[in-house]
N, CA, C and O atoms as CSV, one atom per row, in Angstrom:
chain,resi,resn,atom,element,x,y,z
A,1,MET,N,N,52.320,-25.463,194.228
A,1,MET,CA,C,51.251,-25.133,193.305
A,1,MET,C,C,50.523,-23.885,193.818
A,1,MET,O,O,50.286,-23.735,195.016
A,2,THR,N,N,50.183,-23.015,192.901
A,2,THR,CA,C,49.440,-21.815,193.254
A,2,THR,C,C,48.069,-21.862,192.592
A,2,THR,O,O,47.798,-22.721,191.752
A,3,LEU,N,N,47.210,-20.928,192.982
A,3,LEU,CA,C,45.894,-20.840,192.358
A,3,LEU,C,C,46.010,-20.575,190.863
A,3,LEU,O,O,45.148,-20.987,190.085
A,4,TYR,N,N,47.060,-19.898,190.468
A,4,TYR,CA,C,47.218,-19.521,189.068
A,4,TYR,C,C,47.643,-20.688,188.189
A,4,TYR,O,O,47.474,-20.630,186.971
A,5,SER,N,N,48.183,-21.734,188.773
A,5,SER,CA,C,48.673,-22.848,187.966
A,5,SER,C,C,47.549,-23.626,187.287
A,5,SER,O,O,47.820,-24.391,186.362
A,6,GLY,N,N,46.324,-23.460,187.706
A,6,GLY,CA,C,45.194,-24.135,187.075
A,6,GLY,C,C,44.628,-23.410,185.876
A,6,GLY,O,O,43.703,-23.909,185.234
A,7,MET,N,N,45.166,-22.235,185.558
A,7,MET,CA,C,44.612,-21.460,184.441
A,7,MET,C,C,44.782,-22.162,183.103
A,7,MET,O,O,43.929,-22.013,182.229
A,8,GLY,N,N,45.845,-22.915,182.916
A,8,GLY,CA,C,46.027,-23.636,181.658
A,8,GLY,C,C,44.934,-24.666,181.451
A,8,GLY,O,O,44.407,-24.805,180.347
A,9,ALA,N,N,44.592,-25.385,182.503
A,9,ALA,CA,C,43.547,-26.405,182.402
A,9,ALA,C,C,42.185,-25.773,182.148
A,9,ALA,O,O,41.430,-26.239,181.295
A,10,SER,N,N,41.869,-24.714,182.885
A,10,SER,CA,C,40.559,-24.089,182.697
A,10,SER,C,C,40.463,-23.389,181.343
A,10,SER,O,O,39.391,-23.361,180.739
A,11,THR,N,N,41.569,-22.826,180.861
A,11,THR,CA,C,41.577,-22.209,179.538
A,11,THR,C,C,41.403,-23.278,178.464
A,11,THR,O,O,40.710,-23.054,177.472
A,12,GLY,N,N,42.023,-24.431,178.655
A,12,GLY,CA,C,41.848,-25.544,177.719
A,12,GLY,C,C,40.404,-26.020,177.660
A,12,GLY,O,O,39.891,-26.329,176.584
A,13,MET,N,N,39.753,-26.080,178.812
A,13,MET,CA,C,38.340,-26.486,178.833
A,13,MET,C,C,37.461,-25.444,178.161
A,13,MET,O,O,36.507,-25.789,177.462
A,14,ALA,N,N,37.780,-24.169,178.370
A,14,ALA,CA,C,37.013,-23.100,177.713
A,14,ALA,C,C,37.182,-23.190,176.198
A,14,ALA,O,O,36.220,-23.010,175.452
A,15,GLY,N,N,38.403,-23.466,175.746
A,15,GLY,CA,C,38.658,-23.620,174.316
A,15,GLY,C,C,37.921,-24.810,173.731
A,15,GLY,O,O,37.404,-24.735,172.616
A,16,ALA,N,N,37.869,-25.906,174.471
A,16,ALA,CA,C,37.139,-27.098,174.009
A,16,ALA,C,C,35.643,-26.812,173.937
A,16,ALA,O,O,34.975,-27.233,172.993
A,17,ASP,N,N,35.121,-26.103,174.921
A,17,ASP,CA,C,33.705,-25.728,174.914
A,17,ASP,C,C,33.390,-24.853,173.709
A,17,ASP,O,O,32.376,-25.044,173.038
A,18,LEU,N,N,34.261,-23.899,173.443
A,18,LEU,CA,C,34.075,-23.027,172.288
A,18,LEU,C,C,34.155,-23.822,170.988
A,18,LEU,O,O,33.369,-23.584,170.071
A,19,LEU,N,N,35.086,-24.757,170.898
A,19,LEU,CA,C,35.207,-25.570,169.684
A,19,LEU,C,C,33.928,-26.358,169.434
A,19,LEU,O,O,33.438,-26.407,168.305
A,20,GLY,N,N,33.390,-26.969,170.470
A,20,GLY,CA,C,32.116,-27.690,170.323
A,20,GLY,C,C,30.994,-26.767,169.878
A,20,GLY,O,O,30.163,-27.139,169.049
A,21,THR,N,N,30.974,-25.580,170.426
A,21,THR,CA,C,29.930,-24.604,170.079
A,21,THR,C,C,30.028,-24.180,168.619
A,21,THR,O,O,29.019,-24.151,167.915
A,22,VAL,N,N,31.241,-23.848,168.155
A,22,VAL,CA,C,31.363,-23.389,166.762
A,22,VAL,C,C,31.161,-24.521,165.774
A,22,VAL,O,O,30.678,-24.289,164.665
A,23,LEU,N,N,31.517,-25.737,166.146
A,23,LEU,CA,C,31.236,-26.881,165.266
A,23,LEU,C,C,29.729,-27.102,165.150
A,23,LEU,O,O,29.222,-27.428,164.076
A,24,GLN,N,N,29.030,-26.925,166.246
A,24,GLN,CA,C,27.571,-27.074,166.234
A,24,GLN,C,C,26.911,-25.961,165.412
A,24,GLN,O,O,25.927,-26.207,164.715
A,25,ARG,N,N,27.443,-24.757,165.490
A,25,ARG,CA,C,26.887,-23.631,164.738
A,25,ARG,C,C,27.197,-23.706,163.240
A,25,ARG,O,O,26.511,-23.080,162.433
A,26,ASN,N,N,28.216,-24.463,162.873
A,26,ASN,CA,C,28.651,-24.564,161.484
A,26,ASN,C,C,28.676,-26.022,161.033
A,26,ASN,O,O,29.740,-26.543,160.698
A,27,PRO,N,N,27.528,-26.686,161.018
A,27,PRO,CA,C,27.525,-28.113,160.676
A,27,PRO,C,C,28.051,-28.355,159.256
A,27,PRO,O,O,27.623,-27.710,158.299
A,28,GLY,N,N,28.987,-29.298,159.149
A,28,GLY,CA,C,29.541,-29.660,157.849
A,28,GLY,C,C,30.533,-28.648,157.293
A,28,GLY,O,O,31.019,-28.822,156.176
A,29,GLN,N,N,30.842,-27.602,158.038
A,29,GLN,CA,C,31.758,-26.557,157.564
A,29,GLN,C,C,32.932,-26.418,158.542
A,29,GLN,O,O,33.099,-25.392,159.202
A,30,ILE,N,N,33.726,-27.470,158.610
A,30,ILE,CA,C,34.813,-27.509,159.589
A,30,ILE,C,C,35.823,-26.371,159.402
A,30,ILE,O,O,36.193,-25.740,160.392
A,31,PRO,N,N,36.288,-26.077,158.172
A,31,PRO,CA,C,37.242,-24.955,158.049
A,31,PRO,C,C,36.673,-23.628,158.566
A,31,PRO,O,O,37.374,-22.857,159.221
A,32,ARG,N,N,35.411,-23.376,158.266
A,32,ARG,CA,C,34.772,-22.148,158.754
A,32,ARG,C,C,34.691,-22.154,160.281
A,32,ARG,O,O,34.971,-21.146,160.931
A,33,ALA,N,N,34.306,-23.298,160.841
A,33,ALA,CA,C,34.208,-23.409,162.299
A,33,ALA,C,C,35.566,-23.180,162.958
A,33,ALA,O,O,35.654,-22.512,163.988
A,34,LEU,N,N,36.624,-23.734,162.363
A,34,LEU,CA,C,37.960,-23.558,162.933
A,34,LEU,C,C,38.438,-22.107,162.845
A,34,LEU,O,O,39.117,-21.622,163.750
A,35,ARG,N,N,38.088,-21.418,161.765
A,35,ARG,CA,C,38.433,-19.985,161.660
A,35,ARG,C,C,37.708,-19.187,162.741
A,35,ARG,O,O,38.304,-18.330,163.394
A,36,GLU,N,N,36.416,-19.474,162.925
A,36,GLU,CA,C,35.644,-18.779,163.960
A,36,GLU,C,C,36.211,-19.081,165.341
A,36,GLU,O,O,36.314,-18.192,166.186
A,37,TRP,N,N,36.574,-20.330,165.561
A,37,TRP,CA,C,37.157,-20.744,166.843
A,37,TRP,C,C,38.430,-19.952,167.127
A,37,TRP,O,O,38.604,-19.419,168.223
A,38,GLU,N,N,39.320,-19.876,166.134
A,38,GLU,CA,C,40.578,-19.144,166.289
A,38,GLU,C,C,40.326,-17.658,166.537
A,38,GLU,O,O,40.958,-17.058,167.406
A,39,GLN,N,N,39.405,-17.063,165.776
A,39,GLN,CA,C,39.112,-15.635,165.925
A,39,GLN,C,C,38.532,-15.304,167.300
A,39,GLN,O,O,38.809,-14.236,167.845
A,40,ARG,N,N,37.746,-16.191,167.856
A,40,ARG,CA,C,37.139,-15.934,169.168
A,40,ARG,C,C,38.091,-16.284,170.308
A,40,ARG,O,O,38.092,-15.623,171.346
A,41,LEU,N,N,38.901,-17.325,170.113
A,41,LEU,CA,C,39.759,-17.803,171.198
A,41,LEU,C,C,41.047,-16.986,171.325
A,41,LEU,O,O,41.513,-16.748,172.440
A,42,ARG,N,N,41.621,-16.557,170.216
A,42,ARG,CA,C,42.923,-15.890,170.241
A,42,ARG,C,C,42.974,-14.673,171.163
A,42,ARG,O,O,43.916,-14.576,171.949
A,43,PRO,N,N,42.014,-13.732,171.118
A,43,PRO,CA,C,42.093,-12.580,172.039
A,43,PRO,C,C,42.031,-13.004,173.512
A,43,PRO,O,O,42.706,-12.419,174.359
A,44,PHE,N,N,41.226,-14.011,173.807
A,44,PHE,CA,C,41.108,-14.520,175.174
A,44,PHE,C,C,42.447,-15.099,175.645
A,44,PHE,O,O,42.901,-14.802,176.750
A,45,ILE,N,N,43.070,-15.919,174.808
A,45,ILE,CA,C,44.349,-16.544,175.156
A,45,ILE,C,C,45.438,-15.482,175.307
A,45,ILE,O,O,46.241,-15.545,176.237
A,46,THR,N,N,45.467,-14.518,174.406
A,46,THR,CA,C,46.460,-13.445,174.476
A,46,THR,C,C,46.344,-12.684,175.788
A,46,THR,O,O,47.350,-12.398,176.438
A,47,THR,N,N,45.116,-12.358,176.176
A,47,THR,CA,C,44.898,-11.656,177.441
A,47,THR,C,C,45.342,-12.507,178.620
A,47,THR,O,O,45.973,-11.999,179.547
A,48,GLU,N,N,45.020,-13.799,178.597
A,48,GLU,CA,C,45.442,-14.705,179.677
A,48,GLU,C,C,46.960,-14.754,179.795
A,48,GLU,O,O,47.504,-14.710,180.899
A,49,GLN,N,N,47.641,-14.845,178.659
A,49,GLN,CA,C,49.100,-14.907,178.683
A,49,GLN,C,C,49.701,-13.614,179.211
A,49,GLN,O,O,50.646,-13.647,180.000
A,50,GLN,N,N,49.170,-12.486,178.789
A,50,GLN,CA,C,49.682,-11.196,179.265
A,50,GLN,C,C,49.431,-11.036,180.760
A,50,GLN,O,O,50.308,-10.579,181.493
A,51,THR,N,N,48.249,-11.408,181.210
A,51,THR,CA,C,47.910,-11.299,182.629
A,51,THR,C,C,48.788,-12.217,183.470
A,51,THR,O,O,49.211,-11.848,184.565
A,52,ALA,N,N,49.059,-13.404,182.957
A,52,ALA,CA,C,49.892,-14.351,183.702
A,52,ALA,C,C,51.277,-13.772,183.952
A,52,ALA,O,O,51.833,-13.931,185.039
A,53,HIS,N,N,51.829,-13.108,182.960
A,53,HIS,CA,C,53.170,-12.551,183.111
A,53,HIS,C,C,53.181,-11.259,183.914
A,53,HIS,O,O,54.108,-11.018,184.688
A,54,SER,N,N,52.163,-10.430,183.740
A,54,SER,CA,C,52.187,-9.129,184.394
A,54,SER,C,C,51.645,-9.161,185.816
A,54,SER,O,O,52.173,-8.480,186.695
A,55,VAL,N,N,50.606,-9.939,186.050
A,55,VAL,CA,C,49.961,-9.945,187.367
A,55,VAL,C,C,50.143,-11.274,188.078
A,55,VAL,O,O,50.581,-11.312,189.227
A,56,GLY,N,N,49.814,-12.347,187.410
A,56,GLY,CA,C,49.823,-13.666,188.033
A,56,GLY,C,C,51.148,-14.065,188.623
A,56,GLY,O,O,51.222,-14.502,189.772
A,57,LEU,N,N,52.191,-13.916,187.842
A,57,LEU,CA,C,53.514,-14.297,188.315
A,57,LEU,C,C,53.918,-13.465,189.528
A,57,LEU,O,O,54.426,-14.000,190.514
A,58,GLN,N,N,53.692,-12.158,189.453
A,58,GLN,CA,C,54.091,-11.271,190.548
A,58,GLN,C,C,53.302,-11.526,191.821
A,58,GLN,O,O,53.854,-11.462,192.920
A,59,MET,N,N,52.012,-11.815,191.678
A,59,MET,CA,C,51.173,-11.977,192.870
A,59,MET,C,C,51.246,-13.386,193.462
A,59,MET,O,O,51.231,-13.547,194.682
A,60,PHE,N,N,51.324,-14.400,192.609
A,60,PHE,CA,C,51.273,-15.769,193.113
A,60,PHE,C,C,52.640,-16.411,193.289
A,60,PHE,O,O,52.802,-17.313,194.110
A,61,VAL,N,N,53.618,-15.954,192.528
A,61,VAL,CA,C,54.974,-16.479,192.642
A,61,VAL,C,C,55.953,-15.302,192.565
A,61,VAL,O,O,56.686,-15.170,191.584
A,62,PRO,N,N,55.967,-14.457,193.585
A,62,PRO,CA,C,56.824,-13.265,193.533
A,62,PRO,C,C,58.300,-13.645,193.442
A,62,PRO,O,O,58.776,-14.523,194.162
A,63,GLN,N,N,59.015,-12.966,192.542
A,63,GLN,CA,C,60.421,-13.280,192.291
A,63,GLN,C,C,61.392,-12.308,192.967
A,63,GLN,O,O,62.573,-12.613,193.130
A,64,THR,N,N,60.887,-11.147,193.354
A,64,THR,CA,C,61.769,-10.131,193.928
A,64,THR,C,C,61.198,-9.631,195.253
A,64,THR,O,O,60.038,-9.882,195.581
A,65,ARG,N,N,62.024,-8.929,195.996
A,65,ARG,CA,C,61.553,-8.337,197.255
A,65,ARG,C,C,60.443,-7.332,196.989
A,65,ARG,O,O,59.497,-7.215,197.767
A,66,ARG,N,N,60.567,-6.609,195.882
A,66,ARG,CA,C,59.543,-5.627,195.516
A,66,ARG,C,C,58.198,-6.323,195.297
A,66,ARG,O,O,57.171,-5.855,195.790
A,67,HIS,N,N,58.201,-7.422,194.571
A,67,HIS,CA,C,56.951,-8.151,194.326
A,67,HIS,C,C,56.380,-8.741,195.617
A,67,HIS,O,O,55.164,-8.775,195.801
A,68,ILE,N,N,57.238,-9.193,196.488
A,68,ILE,CA,C,56.776,-9.706,197.788
A,68,ILE,C,C,56.134,-8.575,198.584
A,68,ILE,O,O,55.087,-8.764,199.204
A,69,ALA,N,N,56.761,-7.403,198.566
A,69,ALA,CA,C,56.215,-6.247,199.284
A,69,ALA,C,C,54.871,-5.826,198.684
A,69,ALA,O,O,53.926,-5.534,199.418
A,70,LEU,N,N,54.786,-5.796,197.351
A,70,LEU,CA,C,53.523,-5.432,196.701
A,70,LEU,C,C,52.413,-6.427,197.043
A,70,LEU,O,O,51.268,-6.035,197.265
A,71,ARG,N,N,52.754,-7.701,197.083
A,71,ARG,CA,C,51.753,-8.710,197.442
A,71,ARG,C,C,51.299,-8.521,198.887
A,71,ARG,O,O,50.112,-8.658,199.183
A,72,THR,N,N,52.216,-8.212,199.777
A,72,THR,CA,C,51.880,-7.981,201.182
A,72,THR,C,C,50.970,-6.762,201.322
A,72,THR,O,O,49.980,-6.800,202.053
A,73,ILE,N,N,51.311,-5.679,200.617
A,73,ILE,CA,C,50.482,-4.468,200.662
A,73,ILE,C,C,49.094,-4.755,200.103
A,73,ILE,O,O,48.090,-4.338,200.681
A,74,ASN,N,N,49.037,-5.460,198.990
A,74,ASN,CA,C,47.753,-5.814,198.381
A,74,ASN,C,C,46.897,-6.622,199.358
A,74,ASN,O,O,45.703,-6.364,199.506
A,75,HIS,N,N,47.511,-7.589,200.015
A,75,HIS,CA,C,46.777,-8.411,200.981
A,75,HIS,C,C,46.249,-7.553,202.132
A,75,HIS,O,O,45.117,-7.740,202.578
A,76,LYS,N,N,47.059,-6.623,202.608
A,76,LYS,CA,C,46.617,-5.748,203.703
A,76,LYS,C,C,45.464,-4.848,203.257
A,76,LYS,O,O,44.520,-4.625,204.015
A,77,LEU,N,N,45.542,-4.333,202.034
A,77,LEU,CA,C,44.464,-3.472,201.523
A,77,LEU,C,C,43.162,-4.251,201.347
A,77,LEU,O,O,42.085,-3.735,201.644
A,78,VAL,N,N,43.256,-5.470,200.873
A,78,VAL,CA,C,42.063,-6.297,200.677
A,78,VAL,C,C,41.461,-6.711,202.022
A,78,VAL,O,O,40.245,-6.853,202.150
A,79,SER,N,N,42.318,-6.900,203.012
A,79,SER,CA,C,41.861,-7.344,204.337
A,79,SER,C,C,41.327,-6.212,205.213
A,79,SER,O,O,40.607,-6.464,206.179
A,80,ASN,N,N,41.666,-4.995,204.889
A,80,ASN,CA,C,41.263,-3.850,205.696
A,80,ASN,C,C,39.827,-3.441,205.349
A,80,ASN,O,O,39.522,-3.210,204.179
A,81,PRO,N,N,38.942,-3.348,206.351
A,81,PRO,CA,C,37.552,-2.983,206.081
A,81,PRO,C,C,37.392,-1.622,205.384
A,81,PRO,O,O,36.436,-1.418,204.637
A,82,LEU,N,N,38.321,-0.699,205.629
A,82,LEU,CA,C,38.219,0.623,205.022
A,82,LEU,C,C,38.602,0.633,203.538
A,82,LEU,O,O,38.074,1.440,202.772
A,83,THR,N,N,39.494,-0.235,203.134
A,83,THR,CA,C,39.966,-0.233,201.749
A,83,THR,C,C,39.475,-1.436,200.935
A,83,THR,O,O,39.680,-1.490,199.722
A,84,ALA,N,N,38.842,-2.378,201.586
A,84,ALA,CA,C,38.425,-3.613,200.900
A,84,ALA,C,C,37.454,-3.339,199.757
A,84,ALA,O,O,37.566,-3.961,198.701
A,85,ARG,N,N,36.514,-2.433,199.942
A,85,ARG,CA,C,35.520,-2.141,198.894
A,85,ARG,C,C,36.194,-1.582,197.643
A,85,ARG,O,O,35.883,-1.991,196.524
A,86,VAL,N,N,37.111,-0.652,197.840
A,86,VAL,CA,C,37.823,-0.064,196.700
A,86,VAL,C,C,38.672,-1.132,196.009
A,86,VAL,O,O,38.710,-1.197,194.780
A,87,MET,N,N,39.337,-1.950,196.778
A,87,MET,CA,C,40.173,-3.004,196.197
A,87,MET,C,C,39.325,-4.014,195.416
A,87,MET,O,O,39.758,-4.524,194.383
A,88,LYS,N,N,38.137,-4.294,195.906
A,88,LYS,CA,C,37.256,-5.215,195.191
A,88,LYS,C,C,36.887,-4.640,193.820
A,88,LYS,O,O,36.868,-5.361,192.822
A,89,ILE,N,N,36.597,-3.354,193.782
A,89,ILE,CA,C,36.263,-2.697,192.513
A,89,ILE,C,C,37.459,-2.731,191.565
A,89,ILE,O,O,37.320,-3.046,190.383
A,90,VAL,N,N,38.626,-2.406,192.095
A,90,VAL,CA,C,39.840,-2.394,191.268
A,90,VAL,C,C,40.144,-3.788,190.734
A,90,VAL,O,O,40.435,-3.950,189.549
A,91,MET,N,N,40.078,-4.780,191.591
A,91,MET,CA,C,40.399,-6.149,191.188
A,91,MET,C,C,39.355,-6.712,190.231
A,91,MET,O,O,39.699,-7.424,189.288
A,92,THR,N,N,38.089,-6.400,190.466
A,92,THR,CA,C,37.035,-6.866,189.581
A,92,THR,C,C,37.219,-6.291,188.186
A,92,THR,O,O,37.050,-6.990,187.186
A,93,SER,N,N,37.562,-5.033,188.129
A,93,SER,CA,C,37.799,-4.376,186.840
A,93,SER,C,C,39.019,-4.975,186.147
A,93,SER,O,O,38.979,-5.248,184.947
A,94,ALA,N,N,40.093,-5.178,186.888
A,94,ALA,CA,C,41.333,-5.691,186.309
A,94,ALA,C,C,41.197,-7.135,185.827
A,94,ALA,O,O,41.875,-7.542,184.884
A,95,LEU,N,N,40.332,-7.899,186.465
A,95,LEU,CA,C,40.193,-9.322,186.121
A,95,LEU,C,C,38.862,-9.632,185.434
A,95,LEU,O,O,38.434,-10.786,185.405
A,96,LYS,N,N,38.214,-8.617,184.885
A,96,LYS,CA,C,36.911,-8.779,184.253
A,96,LYS,C,C,36.935,-9.835,183.154
A,96,LYS,O,O,35.973,-10.587,182.995
A,97,HIS,N,N,38.015,-9.897,182.402
A,97,HIS,CA,C,38.101,-10.858,181.300
A,97,HIS,C,C,37.960,-12.305,181.765
A,97,HIS,O,O,37.590,-13.171,180.972
A,98,LYS,N,N,38.246,-12.579,183.020
A,98,LYS,CA,C,38.170,-13.953,183.532
A,98,LYS,C,C,36.731,-14.447,183.657
A,98,LYS,O,O,36.503,-15.653,183.754
A,99,SER,N,N,35.762,-13.539,183.655
A,99,SER,CA,C,34.370,-13.955,183.771
A,99,SER,C,C,33.672,-14.000,182.413
A,99,SER,O,O,32.455,-14.167,182.346
A,100,THR,N,N,34.433,-13.853,181.338
A,100,THR,CA,C,33.876,-13.882,179.991
A,100,THR,C,C,33.604,-15.311,179.563
A,100,THR,O,O,34.469,-16.177,179.694
A,101,ASP,N,N,32.415,-15.562,179.056
A,101,ASP,CA,C,32.082,-16.864,178.495
A,101,ASP,C,C,32.380,-16.804,177.003
A,101,ASP,O,O,31.585,-16.271,176.228
A,102,ILE,N,N,33.525,-17.350,176.600
A,102,ILE,CA,C,33.937,-17.237,175.215
A,102,ILE,C,C,33.068,-18.054,174.269
A,102,ILE,O,O,33.090,-17.816,173.061
A,103,ALA,N,N,32.305,-19.008,174.783
A,103,ALA,CA,C,31.448,-19.830,173.932
A,103,ALA,C,C,30.043,-19.251,173.787
A,103,ALA,O,O,29.236,-19.768,173.015
A,104,ALA,N,N,29.747,-18.183,174.522
A,104,ALA,CA,C,28.410,-17.572,174.447
A,104,ALA,C,C,28.214,-16.924,173.078
A,104,ALA,O,O,29.165,-16.421,172.481
A,105,PRO,N,N,26.975,-16.940,172.584
A,105,PRO,CA,C,26.724,-16.322,171.268
A,105,PRO,C,C,26.929,-14.827,171.270
A,105,PRO,O,O,26.755,-14.178,170.238
């Protein structure tokens, strides 16, 4: 198991939270609430799926020697005091979508 394997569960909880929120915002209007839920959730899910294939798989479950080497280099850059600050900025920017509260108004 990797850290990335929990993304399905956390994404499911985020979707459930959003569903509760849109149902509360649209009392008695279930079709409208479900449309809003889909419109807000779909971009988030699409980004998660793309990230899982492009970054997550390569970093957490490397399949090739190249991916293993890239993960090793990334770890060294993050661990090095001279490059850690830059890597934090790069990683924060690349993973910004993970801190989005999809249920927020």
